[in-house]
C-alpha positions as CSV (number, residue, x, y, z in Angstrom):
1,X,53.0,-242.0,-129.1
2,X,49.8,-241.5,-130.1
3,X,47.4,-240.3,-126.9
4,X,43.7,-242.4,-127.6
5,X,40.4,-240.6,-127.1
6,X,40.6,-242.7,-123.3
7,X,44.4,-241.3,-122.8
8,X,43.4,-237.9,-122.9
9,X,39.9,-238.4,-120.6
10,X,42.6,-240.3,-117.7
11,X,44.7,-236.9,-118.6
12,X,42.2,-234.6,-118.0
13,X,40.6,-236.5,-114.8
14,X,43.9,-236.3,-113.4
15,X,44.8,-233.1,-113.7
16,X,41.2,-231.9,-112.8
17,X,41.4,-233.9,-109.9
18,X,44.6,-232.0,-109.1
19,X,43.6,-228.4,-109.5
20,X,40.0,-229.0,-108.3
21,X,37.5,-228.9,-111.2
22,X,40.2,-225.9,-112.4
23,X,40.3,-227.5,-116.1
24,X,36.3,-228.5,-116.3
25,X,35.8,-224.2,-115.6
26,X,37.5,-223.0,-117.3
27,X,36.6,-225.4,-120.5
28,X,33.3,-224.2,-119.6
29,X,33.7,-220.7,-118.8
30,X,36.2,-219.8,-121.7
31,X,34.5,-222.7,-124.5
32,X,38.3,-223.9,-124.7
33,X,38.1,-227.2,-127.3
34,X,38.9,-230.1,-127.0
35,X,42.6,-230.0,-127.8
36,X,43.0,-226.0,-126.3
37,X,42.5,-228.1,-122.4
38,X,44.5,-231.1,-123.6
39,X,46.7,-228.6,-124.0
40,X,46.6,-226.8,-121.1
41,X,46.5,-230.3,-118.7
42,X,50.6,-231.5,-121.1
43,X,51.6,-227.8,-120.2
44,X,50.6,-228.3,-116.6
45,X,52.2,-231.8,-116.8
46,X,55.6,-230.1,-117.4
47,X,55.4,-232.1,-120.4
48,X,58.6,-229.9,-123.1
49,X,57.1,-227.9,-125.7
50,X,59.4,-229.1,-128.1
51,X,57.7,-232.9,-127.5
52,X,53.7,-231.3,-127.5
53,X,54.1,-231.5,-131.8
54,X,54.9,-235.7,-131.1
55,X,51.8,-236.1,-128.9
56,X,49.2,-234.2,-131.3
57,X,51.1,-235.5,-134.4
58,X,51.9,-232.2,-136.6
59,X,55.1,-230.6,-137.6
60,X,57.6,-228.5,-134.5
61,X,55.8,-225.5,-135.1
62,X,52.1,-226.3,-134.4
63,X,52.2,-226.0,-130.4
64,X,53.4,-222.7,-130.3
65,X,51.0,-221.6,-133.0
66,X,48.1,-223.2,-130.8
67,X,49.5,-221.1,-127.3
68,X,49.4,-218.0,-128.8
69,X,46.3,-218.4,-129.5
70,X,45.2,-219.8,-126.6
71,X,46.5,-217.4,-123.5
72,X,45.4,-214.9,-126.0
73,X,42.0,-216.2,-125.6
74,X,42.4,-217.0,-121.4
75,X,43.8,-213.6,-120.7
76,X,47.3,-214.6,-120.0
77,X,51.3,-213.2,-121.4
78,X,54.3,-215.0,-121.8
79,X,57.1,-216.2,-123.2
80,X,57.8,-219.2,-123.9
81,X,60.1,-219.9,-121.1
82,X,57.3,-219.6,-118.6
83,X,54.3,-221.6,-120.2
84,X,53.5,-224.1,-117.7
85,X,54.4,-221.0,-114.6
86,X,51.9,-219.1,-116.5
87,X,48.5,-221.4,-116.7
88,X,49.9,-222.4,-112.7
89,X,49.7,-218.8,-112.1
90,X,46.4,-218.1,-113.9
91,X,44.4,-221.3,-112.2
92,X,45.7,-219.6,-108.9
93,X,44.2,-217.0,-109.6
94,X,40.9,-218.4,-111.1
95,X,40.5,-220.4,-108.1
96,X,41.0,-217.8,-105.3
97,X,38.1,-215.7,-107.2
98,X,35.5,-218.6,-106.4
């Protein structure tokens, strides 16, 4: 499965709509790259971490190599079994502080 730019944009729009614009705010506030935003959207969509390498067309270890630095950048600490929950908690706290 190859994601085109239009697919990624749609995923971001849907995720952003569902989260009242949180992804756009996070991208701007934390200076996230497109790749990092895409990763957040996929995690929040419930895509298993093991499938992310297919969507990014990379090796099976790729998602783990980019998730850890991303979460450090956002100040999120968690283990691999809770990526989605940790990101949801981070966004909920971000929205409360606004």
